[in-house]
C-alpha positions in Angstrom: 39.0 -4.7 4.0 39.4 -1.1 5.0 36.6 -0.4 7.5 36.5 3.4 7.0 36.1 3.0 3.2 33.1 0.6 3.6 31.5 2.6 6.5 30.9 5.7 4.2 28.7 3.3 2.1 27.2 1.2 4.9 26.0 4.1 7.0 23.7 5.7 4.4 22.5 2.2 3.6 21.8 1.6 7.3 20.0 4.9 7.5 17.8 3.8 4.5 16.9 0.5 6.2 16.2 2.3 9.6 14.0 4.9 7.9 12.0 2.1 6.2 11.6 0.3 9.5 9.9 3.4 11.0 7.9 4.1 7.8 4.6 4.1 9.7 5.9 6.5 12.3 6.7 9.7 10.3 7.6 11.6 13.5 10.6 9.2 14.0 12.0 9.5 10.5 13.7 12.9 10.8 15.5 11.9 14.1 16.6 8.6 12.6 17.9 10.3 9.4 19.7 12.9 11.6 21.5 10.2 13.5 22.4 8.3 10.4 23.7 11.5 8.7 25.7 12.5 11.7 27.4 9.2 11.9 28.0 9.4 8.2 29.8 12.7 8.6 31.9 11.3 11.5 33.0 8.3 9.3 33.7 10.6 6.3 35.8 12.8 8.5 37.8 9.9 9.8 38.3 8.7 6.2 39.5 12.1 5.1 42.0 12.2 8.0 43.2 8.7 7.3 43.8 9.5 3.6 45.7 12.6 4.6 47.9 10.7 7.0 48.4 7.4 5.1 47.6 8.1 1.4 45.1 6.3 -0.8 42.9 3.7 0.9 41.6 0.6 -0.8 39.0 -2.0 0.0 38.7 -5.2 -2.0 35.0 -6.4 -1.7 34.9 -10.1 -1.0 38.7 -10.2 -0.9 38.8 -10.5 -4.7 41.9 -8.8 -6.1 41.7 -6.1 -8.8 41.1 -6.1 -11.7 38.9 -9.1 -11.3 36.9 -8.1 -8.3 35.1 -5.0 -7.0 37.5 -2.5 -5.6 36.8 0.6 -3.7 39.5 3.3 -4.0 39.6 6.5 -1.9 42.3 9.0 -2.7 42.3 12.7 -1.7 39.7 13.8 -4.2 37.3 10.9 -3.3 37.7 11.5 0.4 37.1 15.2 0.0 34.0 14.7 -2.1 32.6 12.0 0.3 33.1 14.4 3.3 31.4 17.3 1.5 28.5 14.9 0.5 28.1 13.8 4.1 28.1 17.4 5.4 25.5 18.4 2.9 23.4 15.3 3.7 23.3 16.4 7.4 22.5 20.0 6.6 19.7 18.8 4.2 18.2 16.7 7.0 18.2 19.7 9.3 16.6 22.0 6.8 14.1 19.4 5.8 12.7 19.3 9.3 11.5 22.9 8.7 10.6 22.6 5.0 9.4 19.0 4.1 5.8 18.5 5.2 4.3 15.3 6.8 2.9 14.1 3.5 6.3 14.1 1.8 7.8 12.4 4.8 5.1 9.7 4.5 5.9 9.3 0.8 9.5 8.4 1.7 11.6 11.5 1.6 14.2 10.3 4.2 14.7 6.8 2.7 15.1 8.3 -0.7 17.6 10.9 0.6 19.7 8.1 2.2 19.5 6.1 -1.1 20.7 9.2 -2.9 23.6 9.7 -0.5 24.6 6.0 -0.8 24.7 6.2 -4.6 26.7 9.5 -4.6 29.3 8.2 -2.2 29.5 4.9 -4.1 30.2 6.8 -7.3 33.0 8.7 -5.5 34.8 5.6 -4.1 34.4 3.0 -6.8 37.5 2.0 -8.8 35.9 0.6 -11.9 33.6 1.7 -14.7 30.9 -1.0 -14.2 30.3 -0.1 -10.6 30.4 3.6 -11.4 27.5 2.8 -13.7 25.7 0.9 -10.9 26.1 3.7 -8.4 25.0 6.2 -10.9 21.8 4.3 -11.4 21.3 4.0 -7.7 21.8 7.7 -7.3 19.4 8.5 -10.1 16.7 6.2 -8.8 16.6 8.2 -5.6 16.8 11.6 -7.4 14.0 10.6 -9.9 11.5 10.1 -7.1 12.6 13.0 -5.0 12.2 15.3 -8.0 8.6 14.1 -8.4 7.7 13.9 -4.7 5.3 16.9 -4.7 3.3 15.3 -7.5 2.5 18.7 -9.1 2.4 19.3 -12.9 5.6 21.2 -13.0 7.4 18.5 -10.9 6.2 15.7 -13.2 7.1 17.6 -16.3 10.6 18.3 -15.0 11.0 14.7 -13.9 10.1 13.4 -17.3 12.8 15.5 -18.9 15.3 14.6 -16.2 14.6 10.9 -16.6 14.6 10.9 -20.4 18.0 12.6 -20.7 19.6 10.6 -17.9 18.4 7.3 -19.4 19.9 8.3 -22.7 23.1 9.1 -20.8 23.1 5.7 -19.2 22.7 4.0 -22.5 25.8 5.9 -23.8 27.7 5.0 -20.7 27.0 1.3 -21.2 28.1 1.4 -24.8 31.3 3.2 -23.9 32.0 0.7 -21.0 31.3 -2.2 -23.4 33.8 -0.8 -25.9 36.4 -0.3 -23.1 36.1 -3.9 -22.0 36.1 -5.2 -25.6 39.4 -3.3 -26.3 41.3 -3.9 -23.0 39.6 -6.8 -21.2 39.4 -4.7 -18.0 37.1 -2.0 -16.5 39.3 -1.2 -13.6 40.2 2.5 -14.1 43.8 2.2 -12.9 44.5 -0.7 -15.3 42.5 0.8 -18.1 44.6 4.0 -18.0 47.8 2.0 -18.5 46.3 -0.4 -21.1 44.8 2.2 -23.4 48.0 3.7 -25.0 48.8 0.3 -26.5 45.3 -0.3 -27.6 45.0 3.2 -29.1 48.1 2.5 -31.2 46.5 -0.5 -32.8 42.8 0.6 -32.8 42.7 4.4 -32.8 39.2 4.8 -34.2 37.6 2.4 -31.7 39.5 4.0 -28.9 38.2 7.5 -29.9 34.7 6.1 -30.2 34.9 4.7 -26.7 36.1 8.0 -25.4 33.4 9.9 -27.2 30.6 7.7 -25.8 31.9 8.1 -22.2 32.5 11.8 -22.5 29.0 12.3 -23.9 27.5 10.2 -21.1 29.2 12.1 -18.3 28.6 15.4 -20.1 24.9 14.8 -19.9 25.1 14.0 -16.2 27.3 17.1 -15.5 25.1 19.4 -17.7 27.6 20.7 -20.2 26.8 22.5 -23.5 24.9 21.4 -25.5 23.6 18.6 -23.3 22.3 20.7 -20.4 18.6 21.3 -21.3 17.3 19.0 -18.6 18.8 20.9 -15.7 17.2 24.4 -15.9 13.8 22.8 -16.6 13.9 20.5 -13.6 16.0 21.9 -10.7 13.4 24.7 -9.8 10.5 22.3 -9.5 10.9 20.3 -6.3 11.1 21.7 -2.7 14.0 24.1 -2.4 16.0 21.9 0.0 15.9 19.1 -2.7 17.0 21.7 -5.3 19.9 22.6 -3.0 21.1 19.1 -2.6 20.8 18.4 -6.4 22.7 21.6 -7.3 25.3 21.0 -4.7 26.0 17.3 -5.3 24.4 15.6 -8.3 26.0 17.7 -11.1 29.3 17.4 -9.2 29.2 13.6 -9.6 29.1 14.2 -13.3 32.1 16.6 -13.2 33.9 14.1 -10.9 33.4 11.3 -13.4 34.7 13.5 -16.2 37.8 14.3 -14.2 38.4 10.6 -13.6 37.6 9.7 -17.2 39.9 12.4 -18.6 42.9 11.1 -16.7 42.0 7.5 -17.8 41.7 8.5 -21.5 44.7 10.8 -21.7 46.7 10.7 -23.9 44.8 8.1 -26.0 41.9 10.5 -26.6 43.7 13.8 -26.5 41.7 15.4 -29.5 38.4 14.8 -27.6 39.8 16.3 -24.4 41.1 19.4 -26.2 37.6 19.9 -27.5 36.3 20.1 -23.9 37.9 23.6 -23.7 35.4 24.9 -26.3 32.7 23.0 -24.5 33.7 24.7 -21.3 33.6 28.2 -22.9 30.2 27.7 -24.4 28.8 26.2 -21.2 30.0 29.3 -19.3 28.5 31.8 -21.7 25.2 30.0 -22.5 24.5 29.4 -18.8 25.1 32.9 -17.7 23.2 34.4 -20.6 20.2 32.2 -19.7 20.5 33.5 -16.1 20.4 37.1 -17.2 17.2 36.6 -19.1 15.3 34.8 -16.2 12.9 36.4 -13.7 12.4 33.5 -11.3 14.9 33.0 -8.4 15.6 29.3 -8.8 15.6 29.4 -12.6 18.3 32.0 -12.4 20.3 29.8 -10.0 19.8 26.8 -12.2 21.3 28.6 -15.2 24.1 29.8 -13.1 24.8 26.2 -12.1 25.3 25.5 -15.8 27.6 28.4 -16.2 29.7 27.4 -13.2 30.1 23.9 -14.5 31.9 25.4 -17.5 34.7 26.7 -15.1 35.1 23.1 -13.8 35.4 21.6 -17.3 38.4 23.8 -18.2 40.6 21.5 -16.1 39.2 18.4 -17.9 40.3 19.9 -21.3 43.8 20.8 -19.9 44.5 17.1 -19.2 45.4 16.8 -22.9 48.2 19.4 -22.5 51.7 18.0 -23.1 53.0 20.2 -20.2 52.8 18.3 -16.9 52.6 21.6 -14.9 49.5 22.7 -17.0 47.8 19.3 -16.3 48.4 19.5 -12.6 47.3 23.2 -12.3 44.2 22.5 -14.5 43.1 19.6 -12.4 43.9 21.4 -9.1 41.8 24.4 -10.3 38.8 22.1 -11.0 39.1 20.5 -7.6 39.2 23.9 -6.0 36.2 25.1 -8.0 34.2 21.9 -7.2 34.5 22.5 -3.5 33.8 26.3 -3.7 30.7 25.8 -5.9 29.3 23.0 -3.9 29.3 25.2 -0.8 28.1 28.4 -2.4 25.4 27.1 -4.7 23.9 24.9 -2.0 23.7 27.9 0.2 22.1 30.1 -2.5 19.3 27.5 -2.9 18.8 27.3 0.8 18.6 31.1 1.0 16.2 31.1 -1.9 14.0 28.5 -0.3 13.8 30.6 2.9 13.0 33.7 0.9 10.2 31.9 -0.9 8.6 30.9 2.4 8.8 34.5 3.7 7.6 36.1 0.5 5.3 33.5 -0.9 6.8 33.7 -4.4 9.9 33.2 -6.4 8.9 35.5 -9.2 10.9 38.7 -8.9 8.0 40.9 -9.7 6.2 39.8 -6.6 9.0 40.0 -4.1 10.8 42.7 -2.1 11.7 44.1 1.3 13.5 41.1 2.7 16.7 42.9 3.7 14.9 44.9 6.3 12.9 42.0 7.6 15.7 39.4 7.8 19.1 41.1 7.6 20.9 37.9 8.5 19.4 36.2 5.4 20.4 39.2 3.3 24.0 39.0 4.6 24.3 35.3 3.9 23.0 35.9 0.4 25.5 38.6 -0.3 28.4 36.5 0.9 27.4 33.7 -1.5 26.7 36.1 -4.4 30.0 37.8 -4.2 31.7 34.5 -3.9 29.9 33.1 -6.9 30.9 36.2 -8.9 34.6 35.7 -7.8 35.1 38.8 -5.7 37.9 38.8 -3.1 38.4 37.8 -0.3 35.8 34.9 -0.8 36.3 31.4 -2.0 35.1 32.1 -5.5 38.0 34.6 -6.1 40.6 31.9 -5.5 38.7 29.3 -7.5 38.3 31.6 -10.5 41.9 32.9 -10.2 43.1 29.3 -10.4 41.0 28.5 -13.5 42.2 31.7 -15.2 45.9 31.0 -14.3 45.6 27.4 -15.7 43.9 28.6 -18.9 46.4 31.4 -19.4 49.4 29.0 -18.8 48.0 26.7 -21.5 47.1 29.6 -23.8 43.5 28.5 -23.8 42.4 32.1 -24.5 38.7 31.4 -25.6 38.1 29.7 -22.2 39.9 32.4 -20.3 37.9 35.2 -22.0 34.6 33.3 -21.5 35.5 32.9 -17.9 36.2 36.6 -17.4 33.0 37.6 -19.2 30.8 35.1 -17.4 32.1 36.4 -14.1 30.9 39.9 -14.9 27.5 38.7 -16.1 27.2 36.5 -13.0 27.5 39.5 -10.7 25.0 41.5 -12.9 22.3 38.8 -12.8 22.7 37.9 -9.1 22.5 41.6 -8.1 19.2 41.5 -9.9 18.0 39.0 -7.3 19.4 41.2 -4.6 17.6 44.3 -5.8 14.2 42.6 -6.5 14.1 40.2 -3.5 16.0 42.0 -0.8 16.4 45.7 -1.5 13.3 47.1 -3.1 10.1 47.6 -1.2 7.6 44.8 -1.4 5.0 45.5 -4.2 1.3 45.8 -3.4 0.7 42.6 -5.3 3.0 40.6 -3.0 1.6 37.9 -0.8 1.0 38.5 2.9 4.3 38.3 4.8 5.1 35.1 6.8 7.3 35.1 9.9 9.6 32.3 10.8 9.1 30.5 14.2 12.1 30.2 16.5 12.4 26.5 15.5 12.4 27.4 11.8 15.0 30.1 12.4 17.3 27.5 13.9 16.7 24.7 11.4 17.0 27.0 8.4 19.5 29.4 9.7 22.1 27.0 11.0 22.8 25.3 7.7 22.9 28.6 5.9 25.3 30.0 8.5 27.6 26.9 8.3 27.9 27.2 4.6 28.4 31.0 4.7 31.2 30.7 7.3 32.7 27.9 5.1 32.8 30.3 2.1 34.4 33.0 4.2 36.9 30.6 5.8 38.1 29.3 2.4 38.4 32.8 1.1 40.4 34.1 4.1 42.4 31.0 4.6 42.7 29.2 1.2 46.1 27.5 1.8 44.7 24.2 3.2 42.2 23.7 0.4 45.0 24.6 -2.1 47.2 21.9 -0.7 44.4 19.4 -0.9 43.6 20.4 -4.5 47.3 20.1 -5.5 47.6 16.7 -3.8 44.4 15.5 -5.5 45.7 16.7 -8.9 49.1 15.0 -8.4 47.3 11.7 -7.5 45.0 11.9 -10.6 48.0 12.3 -12.9 50.0 9.3 -11.4 48.5 6.1 -12.9 51.5 4.1 -11.9 51.0 5.1 -8.3 47.3 4.2 -8.5 48.2 0.8 -9.9 50.7 0.1 -7.1 48.0 0.8 -4.5 45.0 -0.8 -6.2 46.6 -4.1 -7.3 50.3 -4.4 -6.4 50.2 -8.1 -7.1 49.0 -7.8 -10.7 51.2 -5.9 -13.2 49.6 -4.3 -16.1 51.4 -6.6 -18.5 49.3 -9.5 -16.9 46.0 -8.0 -18.1 44.8 -9.8 -21.3 44.2 -7.2 -24.0 42.2 -7.5 -27.3 44.5 -7.8 -30.3 42.0 -8.7 -33.0 40.2 -6.0 -34.9 37.1 -5.0 -33.0 
């Protein structure tokens, strides 16, 4: 078994157990979580380097071969997402030391955070649909409680909506996975990809139904149109550091699953995938129009999260293209956008959380004057805003350019036009936050100003600075990320290569398939 693959799961699990062991000593929980998250980042870095040097890494749990046992598969995309999750986990722990109060620590913030990281990383590295469902549920268990940790009315209301829609999504996921097994007798994604064309030829309706259930399930988890209503009603309710982690990671797991699913289903479910281009366009426009109408900082950011998911879904729809170059470019643009958005949106929530502390409110009418009080915070906000809007030379420019190029190459003009219009409206709505929170003078109705202590400046400022520098670095030096994105896209579109790595001893012809009518 590959040690690096299992370590990225065992370390958050160890952090969870260690946090539970010091449950009655809240002052120890943050140091324990910081150590666990630091080790997790080291292991994730080692795994990313190993995948870069030696290609896809595989671990067969219990030494059972695929497709019969649990298999963990880490390719370039998985390794990159695990590394980013580990980085955000550590930055979340640092910020939480200045933001999460003792009562929330005593209620289990740090064990729940480690549980969430375990579920997210598990979803990124699993090689079969059933364990993808298991890790999704582990991740959602942690997120449910974190969302309601404050115990306020708005938190509980947001949690109820979040839980209801995600349980509905889980039911759809189970139905889709059950159909997949009924049709192909396997849930291993590499085998499923190669088995589906033959099954689709004999059972086209059942294959389309399976694809529809799975796309709907992951669409809910990603927050695409018209399944996104849970996200803007819940992401603004918990502590800002929790909102930052959710916006940075949780919806990306849904997009990641859609990417994996798209390459598994194609070309058996090509009509469904082509429909995702319209879903992407509507998600972009509905999200950004919702943001323009809001007057609350985190509500604006929540609707922007929806809009930006639309950009990522364009690549999912392009998987159905008959042109291999379009498929690769579309997938590469989605990978590039995933990384960019994860960094930028997390930073915007962290900046928003610090602004709320300093101003005492997130309602735009009661804020102002922050640019003169904390110019470093204003600078970090502007870097993230301009990147989110796609202005050069920041990461968002290259990410949006890749999406527009892929859409234009495939002649997906509705998605291209929606992306261009959403970019303009994104800048307009985000500059509204800049004017109201940072530029204008504080109104007479504003709360009394609060000053950050030196400790809070370091704990809040360091994560914000790291993410802002990351955005600038990607923008000024995009070539390494472009190379990673192209490599990830090439691996996603090579099922034969995946099969050789995952189960070289079991040819696809050896997998028993369903031949009777379902």
